[in-house]
C-alpha positions in Angstrom: 88.5 2.7 62.2 86.7 1.5 65.2 86.2 4.7 68.4 84.8 5.2 71.5 82.3 8.3 70.7 82.2 8.9 74.4 86.0 9.6 74.7 86.4 11.6 71.8 84.2 14.3 73.8 82.2 15.4 70.8 78.8 16.9 71.1 77.3 15.9 67.9 78.4 12.8 65.7 76.6 11.9 62.4 77.0 9.7 59.7 75.9 8.0 57.0 75.9 4.1 56.7 75.2 3.6 53.3 78.5 4.5 52.1 80.9 3.4 55.2 78.9 0.4 56.5 77.6 -1.0 52.8 74.1 -0.4 54.4 70.9 0.7 52.7 70.2 4.0 51.4 68.4 6.2 53.6 70.1 5.2 57.2 72.7 6.8 59.2 73.3 7.4 62.9 73.1 10.8 65.1 74.6 11.0 68.4 74.1 13.8 70.7 75.8 14.1 74.0 73.6 13.5 76.9 74.1 17.4 78.1 73.3 18.7 74.8 70.0 17.2 74.1 68.3 20.4 75.0 70.3 22.4 72.5 69.5 20.3 69.5 65.9 20.9 68.4 64.1 18.7 66.4 62.6 20.3 63.0 59.8 17.8 63.3 57.8 16.2 66.0 55.5 12.9 65.9 54.3 10.2 67.6 57.6 8.8 68.9 59.5 12.3 69.9 56.6 13.5 72.5 56.6 12.1 75.9 53.3 14.1 76.1 50.9 15.9 73.7 48.1 17.9 74.2 46.9 19.3 71.0 44.0 21.5 72.5 46.4 23.4 74.6 49.4 23.3 71.6 51.6 21.5 74.8 54.0 19.5 73.5 56.6 17.5 75.6 59.6 15.9 73.8 61.5 12.9 75.3 64.4 13.8 77.6 66.2 11.3 75.7 67.3 10.9 72.0 63.9 9.5 71.1 63.0 12.9 70.8 64.7 12.9 67.1 62.2 9.6 66.1 59.3 11.5 64.7 56.7 8.5 63.2 56.8 5.1 61.6 60.3 4.1 60.4 60.9 1.8 57.6 61.4 -1.4 59.3 63.0 -3.8 56.2 66.0 -0.4 56.1 66.7 -1.3 60.1 67.1 -5.0 59.3 69.2 -4.2 56.3 71.4 -2.4 58.3 71.6 -4.8 61.0 72.5 -7.5 58.0 75.2 -4.7 56.5 76.6 -4.2 60.2 76.9 -7.8 60.6 78.5 -8.3 57.3 81.2 -5.8 57.9 81.8 -7.5 61.5 82.6 -11.0 59.0 85.0 -9.2 56.6 86.7 -6.8 59.2 86.2 -3.1 59.0 87.5 -1.4 56.1 89.6 1.7 57.2 92.8 -0.3 58.5 94.4 0.5 54.9 94.1 -3.3 53.6 90.4 -3.9 52.5 90.1 0.2 51.7 92.7 0.2 49.4 92.5 -3.3 48.5 88.9 -2.9 46.8 89.5 0.4 44.9 92.8 -1.1 43.3 91.4 -4.4 42.2 88.3 -2.3 40.8 90.9 -0.1 38.9 92.8 -3.0 37.6 89.5 -4.7 36.3 88.6 -1.7 34.5 91.9 -1.1 33.0 92.4 -4.4 31.9 88.4 -4.3 30.6 89.5 -1.2 28.9 92.4 -2.5 27.3 90.5 -5.4 26.1 87.5 -3.4 24.5 90.6 -1.1 22.7 92.3 -4.3 21.2 88.8 -5.2 20.0 88.4 -2.3 18.4 91.6 -2.2 16.7 91.2 -5.8 15.6 88.0 -5.0 14.2 89.1 -2.0 12.3 92.1 -3.5 10.7 90.6 -7.2 10.0 92.9 -8.6 12.1 92.8 -11.4 14.8 
């Protein structure tokens, strides 16, 4: 379901993109409202999270933007794959309106039932010798 994150008024929002966007594992989003950036302190800091870093003085100045949560070299392939997943969902339509979301599980459930029935029927024929 599309929505405008700013209009919701939330301070923080995070989501895995693996399940809901059919993206690669280990990808997701973190939204932090501009006014809340200083309240969420990064657990780790790296080359991309600091605006200024002086190891001799133990002085670390974080970026004033959400870039402060970037903490090192990222796996570019994951981000390219995430872009492809977003393009794919844009092409087929966003699951969530009910049509796609309910159709996929129903069709796979029906397929599993048919497969199970077929296996049961096959086992019964083998036991009885009937074809």
